[in-house]
N, C-alpha and C positions, 0 to 999 in steps of 0.2 A: 287089626282095625277092625272096631265094631260099629262105629257111627261116620257118617260122612254129612257134611254141610255143603250145599250148593247154593250160591247166591248169584246174582247177576254182577257183571262187571259195570262199571260207572264211566260217565262221560268226562268226569273230573279226573284227570290224571297229573301225577308228578312226573313232568317230562324233563326236569333237569338241564333246560336250555337246549335240549335236542329237538330238532325239527321232527313233528309228527308225521308217520308215513299215512297218506291218506289214499282212499281208491279213486282211481280216475274213471268215471263211468259215462265218459262222453262218446265213447264207441259202443256199438252193440254188439258186444261179445257174448258167446253163449254162456251159460252158467257154469260150465266146466272149464272153458278157456278163462274166464274171469276169476274163478276160485284159484286156478293154477297160477295165473298171474300175480295174484295178490300175494299167496304165499310164497312165491319165489321171491318178491319183494320183502315179504317178513324175514325168511330166511337170510336174506342179503345184508339186513340191518343188523347192527349191533345190539344186542339185549342189555338194557340199560340196568334194571333192578327187577327184582321177583314181583309176581302179581300183586302179591299182599302190600307190597310197598307202593306199587305202581299206581293203584286204583285208591282213590281217596273220597272222603264223605262219611256220614254217619251211618249209612247202610252198610258199608264195609266195617266200620269199628263194631257195629252191634253184632255183625256175622263173625268177627273174630273173637268177640267176648264169648258167643255161644260155643264156638269150636273149642275155645280153651277151657269152658265150663265142662263141657262133655269129653274133653280130650277127645276130639274128634278131627278127621281130616277136612280141611278148608278147601273148596274147589270154586272156580269162577265160571259161569257160562258167559263166554266172551264171543261178540259177533266177529271179531276179528281174527280170533286165535282158536275157537271150538271150547271144549271143556278142558280147563287146565287146574293143576294144583296149584296152591298159594305160593308154593316156593319155586315155580318154573319162572326163569328169566324171560323178561318180554322186551320188545322194542317200544319206544314211543309210537303210539299210533292213534288216529282218529277214525273211529268207524263204529257205528251204533245201530241198533234196529228200532231205537225210539224216535219220536218226532222232533230231529234235531237236524242243523244244517248238513252233517256229515252222515245222514241216515242211509242204509242201504235200500229201504223201502220204496223211494220212486223208482230206481232202476230196476228194482224186481218187478214192481208193477207194469212196467214198460213191457217186460217180457212175459206176462201173465204168470209169475211165479209169487211164492210166498215166502216169508223169513224162514219156515222150517226147510224150506228147499236148500237155502244157503247153509244153514247149519248141516243139514245131511251132506252137502258137497264138501264144506270145510273139514268136517271129522272124516269123510271117506277119503280125503287127500291124505289125512295124517295115519291113513290105515287104523283108525278106531271107530268104525260106524257104530250109530247108537251107543255112544258112550254111557248115558245115564243107565239105559236098559242093561248094558253090560255090567254095570255097578250092583245094580238091583238083583242080578242073577249070581252074584258071588256068595258063597256060603259064608265067609268071614265077614259080611256086612250085615249087622242086624237092623239097623235103622239108617234112613236117608231123609234128612230135613232139608228141603227145598224152598228157598225164599225168593220169588221171582216177580217182576214187575209184569204187568199184563203184557206189555211189548215183548218180554223175554218168555213168557209162556207162549206167545205165538212162535217165537223163535224154537222151542225145543218140542213142540208139539207132537211132532212125527216120532222122535225119540221116545217121549213118554208112552205114545201109543203102542210101542213095540215090548213094553214091559208085560211079563208074564202074570197071568192073573194070581198066580201062588205066590208071586213076589210083591203084590201091590201092599200087602200089609205092612211092610217095610216103611212106606212113606209116610210122612207128615208135609203137607202143602201148606205154604203162607203166601197169599197173594191178596189184591184187592178184590172188590167185587166183580169188576169188569174182568180181572183175570180168572176168576172162578169161572164165569162164563164162557170164557175161551178155552178151558180145559176140556179134554175128552170126557164125555157125560159120565163114564164109570169111573173118572177120577174125583169127581166133584164132593163125593162124600169124605174123600181123604184131606179136603182142604179145611184146615181148623177155622171156626166160625168168627173170625175177627171182624168187627165193624167199627163205625165211627165212634162209638163208646170208648174204644182204646184212647181216643183224645183226651178222655177227663182222667186219665191215669198219669202217672209220671212219666210214662212214655211217650207221651205226646210229641208229634213231630210233622213232618211234611208228607205229602202224598208219595212222593219218590221214594221215602224210605220206610213206607208202612209195612211192606212184607217182612224186613229186618226186623223192625221194631215188634211186630207180632210175634216173631219167631223167638227174639228175646224174652217177651213176656211169657210165653209158653213154657222156656225152659226155667224162668225164674218161679213160676207158678207150680210145676210138677216136678222140677228138677231134671227129670230125663223121660223121653217116651215110654210109656208103658208097651206091653205086647197086645193092648187092645186098643184100635184105632177109635172103635166107637166110644170107649171109656176116655181116651184124651179128647175126643170131640165134645162129650158131656162135661169134662172138667172146664174146658174154655167157655162152653155155653153158659155155665154157673158162675164163671168169673166176669164174665161180659154182663150176666143179669146184675151183679153186683155194683156195677158202675154206671153213674147217671149221665145220660147224654148231654153233651155240651149245648148250649144255646147256639144256634146256627148265627154266624156272623154274617152281616150283610156288607158285602165290599162293592164298590162302584167301580164300573168300567172306566177306563183312561186310554188315550191314544200313546203311541209309543213315544211321542215327544214330550209328553206329560210324565210319563214314567220315569224317561231318562232323567229330567229334570228333577224329579224327586230323589232318584238315585244320586245325581251329581252332589244335591244338597246335602246329603246324608253320608257321602262316601268318606269324608274325613273322619266323622264321628265312628263309623263302624270300620275304620281302616281298611276299606275296600273289600270287606269279607262278602262274599257271594251269600253265604248262608245267613249271616245277620242281616245283611240288605235285603234278602228275601223277607225274612220274618219282619223286619221294619216296614217293608212295604205292605205286607198283608196283615199285621198286628197292630200298626201304629197308624199308618197312612190309610188302612182300611181301602187298599185298591186290588182289584182281582186281577191276578197275572199269573198264568199258568206257566209251569216248571221251564218248559222249552223255550216259551218266549222270553221269559225273564232271563235265561242263561244267553241266548242270543244279544239282548240289549246289553247285559252286564259284561260279555266278552268286548263288544263295541267300545263301552265305556273305559274298560281296561286297557285296551289298545291305546285309546287316545291317552289314558293318564301316563302310560308308558312312553307315548311320544313326546309327551310335555316335558316328562322327567329328563329325557335325554337331550331336550332343546337347550 
């Protein structure tokens, strides 16, 4: 194994009709007690499908493409399970570090803790502390491509900080501008300089999948990482310079009720697809709607559609 791809898990999962496991944060348990209780529940649940099949969405598809292209091992940074291989069987669960209804952040905030504290506790419980740093230390691993959203950079920050200086050249990081700002300072030069100009390429997409689209562009651009992170950085800089920034689209703000009305009207046309409805909302209706807000409203409407279908 010479190359490893690490990407974040997604809140979109194939649950296969199984009720997802959710973390009850109503009680003020300590971090140690809560992670032990959570993982006890995880172990008690039947694992329904491998990680690469459980998680869905474009970010996962692009990460799979990169792994296949480089003949690399694909791994997921999971809020609920720690660092896992794509082949690992997983139970249906709902837990995220992003700003979603099932986020771990509010509970951690009440305890004065950070997402990276949760990551450390989860992986320590599995007896694999600092798993990303452990991978970087391995002599048989030449490159590690890490594509993470800003929220997941927060999750693994402590782990990244444990990587030895002489192992840093193995890393190529792909994240958003906010994600770069959340990296340990000495890691920022390892982040490939992708920006909004990527949206004028054929790999345009949403903010949520920007890191994985960037990683795919990188592999399409240079085929594989070189032995020089500065050379790879320059190759991306040159590629971005060749792209023309897209004109900024002005989108209006709308209330939740107005957004839901727009989605209801377009639901049948787009077969209820969350991806297509989000693109419709932003590109056709020209309404501003942040990803987590959209997902919450879409889930509400999906439940209503399911209820009406059973009636």
